[in-house]
C-alpha positions in Angstrom: -23.5 105.0 57.2 -26.5 105.7 55.0 -28.9 108.2 56.5 -32.6 107.1 56.3 -35.6 108.8 57.7 -39.0 107.5 59.1 -41.6 106.8 56.4 -44.7 108.0 58.3 -46.6 105.2 56.4 -48.2 103.9 59.7 -50.6 106.7 60.2 -51.5 108.4 63.5 -54.5 106.6 64.9 -53.7 103.3 63.3 -53.6 100.2 65.5 -50.3 98.6 66.5 -49.6 95.5 64.3 -49.6 92.6 66.6 -46.6 90.4 67.0 -45.0 87.5 68.8 -41.2 87.7 68.7 -38.3 85.9 70.6 -35.8 87.6 72.8 -32.1 86.8 72.0 -32.3 83.7 74.3 -35.3 82.3 72.3 -38.1 83.1 74.7 -41.3 84.3 72.9 -42.9 87.6 73.8 -46.1 89.2 72.5 -47.2 92.8 72.1 -50.2 92.0 74.3 -48.0 90.7 77.2 -45.5 93.6 76.9 -47.8 96.6 76.3 -47.9 99.3 78.9 -50.8 100.2 81.1 -51.1 103.7 79.6 -48.9 103.8 76.6 -46.5 101.6 74.6 -43.3 102.7 72.8 -41.9 100.4 70.2 -38.4 101.3 68.8 -36.7 99.6 65.9 -33.1 99.3 67.2 -29.8 97.5 66.7 -26.4 97.2 68.2 -24.0 98.7 65.6 -25.8 101.8 64.2 -24.0 105.0 65.2 -27.3 106.8 65.4 -28.5 104.3 68.0 -25.2 104.4 69.9 -25.4 108.2 70.0 -28.7 108.1 71.9 -28.5 104.7 73.6 -27.8 105.7 77.2 -30.1 108.9 77.3 -32.9 106.8 75.7 -32.5 104.0 78.3 -32.6 106.7 81.1 -35.7 108.2 79.5 -37.3 104.7 79.5 -36.5 104.2 83.2 -38.1 107.5 84.0 -41.4 106.7 82.2 -41.9 103.0 82.7 -43.0 103.4 86.3 -45.7 105.8 85.0 -47.4 103.2 82.8 -45.2 103.2 79.7 -44.3 99.9 78.1 -41.1 99.9 76.0 -40.2 97.3 73.4 -37.0 97.3 71.3 -37.0 95.3 68.0 -33.9 94.4 66.0 -34.9 93.6 62.4 -31.4 93.7 60.8 -30.0 90.9 58.7 -27.7 89.4 61.3 -26.0 87.1 58.7 -24.6 90.1 56.9 -24.3 92.2 60.1 -23.1 89.8 62.8 -22.9 92.6 65.3 -26.7 92.5 65.3 -26.8 88.7 66.0 -28.8 87.4 69.0 -25.5 86.6 70.7 -24.3 90.2 70.3 -27.7 91.4 71.5 -27.2 89.5 74.7 -23.8 91.2 75.2 -25.5 94.6 74.5 -28.2 93.9 77.1 -25.6 93.0 79.7 -23.1 95.8 78.9 -25.7 98.6 79.0 -28.1 97.3 81.5 -31.2 97.0 79.3 -34.2 96.5 81.5 -36.6 96.6 78.7 -37.3 93.8 76.2 -35.0 93.6 73.2 -36.5 91.3 70.6 -35.4 89.6 67.3 -37.4 90.1 64.2 -35.6 87.4 62.2 -38.1 87.3 59.3 -38.3 91.1 59.1 -42.1 90.9 58.8 -42.6 93.1 61.9 -40.5 95.8 60.5 -42.5 95.7 57.3 -45.8 95.7 59.3 -44.7 99.0 61.0 -43.2 100.4 57.8 -40.0 100.8 59.8 -37.2 102.3 57.8 -34.3 103.1 60.1 -32.6 102.6 63.4 -33.8 104.1 65.6 -37.4 104.3 64.4 -39.9 105.2 67.2 -43.6 104.3 67.3 -45.7 105.4 70.4 -49.1 104.0 71.0 -51.8 105.1 73.5 -53.5 102.8 76.0 -55.7 101.4 73.2 -52.6 100.6 71.1 -53.5 103.3 68.6 -50.5 105.3 67.1 -50.2 108.7 68.8 -46.7 109.6 67.7 -44.0 108.4 65.2 -41.0 110.6 65.0 -37.5 111.5 66.3 -36.3 111.4 69.8 -34.8 114.9 69.4 -32.8 116.9 66.9 -29.4 115.5 68.0 -27.5 113.4 65.5 -23.9 112.1 65.5 -21.6 115.0 64.8 -24.1 117.8 64.8 -23.1 118.9 68.4 -26.8 119.2 69.5 -27.1 117.6 73.0 -29.3 114.6 73.3 -32.3 115.7 75.4 -35.1 113.4 74.2 -37.3 116.5 74.0 -39.6 115.4 71.2 -40.1 111.9 72.5 -40.4 113.1 76.0 -43.2 115.5 75.1 -45.0 112.8 73.1 -44.9 110.3 75.9 -46.0 112.9 78.5 -49.0 113.9 76.3 -49.9 110.2 75.5 -49.7 109.1 79.2 -52.0 112.1 80.0 -54.4 111.2 77.1 -53.7 114.5 75.4 -53.0 115.1 71.7 -49.6 115.8 70.3 -49.5 119.5 69.6 -46.1 120.2 68.3 -44.5 119.7 64.9 -43.4 116.1 64.4 -40.0 115.4 62.7 -39.0 112.0 61.3 -36.5 109.9 63.1 -33.3 109.4 61.3 -30.6 106.7 61.4 -29.1 103.9 59.5 -31.4 102.1 57.1 -32.7 98.7 58.3 -30.4 96.0 56.9 -32.8 94.0 54.7 -32.1 90.4 53.7 -31.6 89.8 50.0 -35.0 90.1 48.2 -36.7 91.6 51.4 -36.6 95.2 50.5 -40.1 96.5 51.2 -42.1 98.3 48.6 -42.6 101.4 50.7 -39.1 102.8 49.9 
């Protein structure tokens, strides 16, 4: 597993790039239809990454805690599913059923949305305020597979709380870290 960190190329205050993406069953969803009333969290995600697996269940609990408070959450899988069949739409459906995802998990087949967000790794988190302006891009917390730090969601939790309350982020922001997005041949973005 190759460790990759967030790029921070999408700057704080920048608007969320719009999109329309299918779920694994082919139904189209748009950012405008899925955004939260007070904030929107977009996470670049996949099934097979050990970094995602490490935080999956605590992350889903965190989402269940905050969605009733006005947070919209959207997961986007941009990995090349031909080379990485564990990230195929069929496997995404299995993941949704197995872990009880109750948030949208979408397919970025062209990888254009990952590029629009300057996404680099899985997981890669982008939190937007009620106007869909970026308020936070960074890690969930300091926990990583094998470092024996418990998964608390501390950083992401603080960022969501501040954003929901329309307050600025007033703590040091660290990049998210995980497996690099699995780009299709010839699709490597120029921000690496």
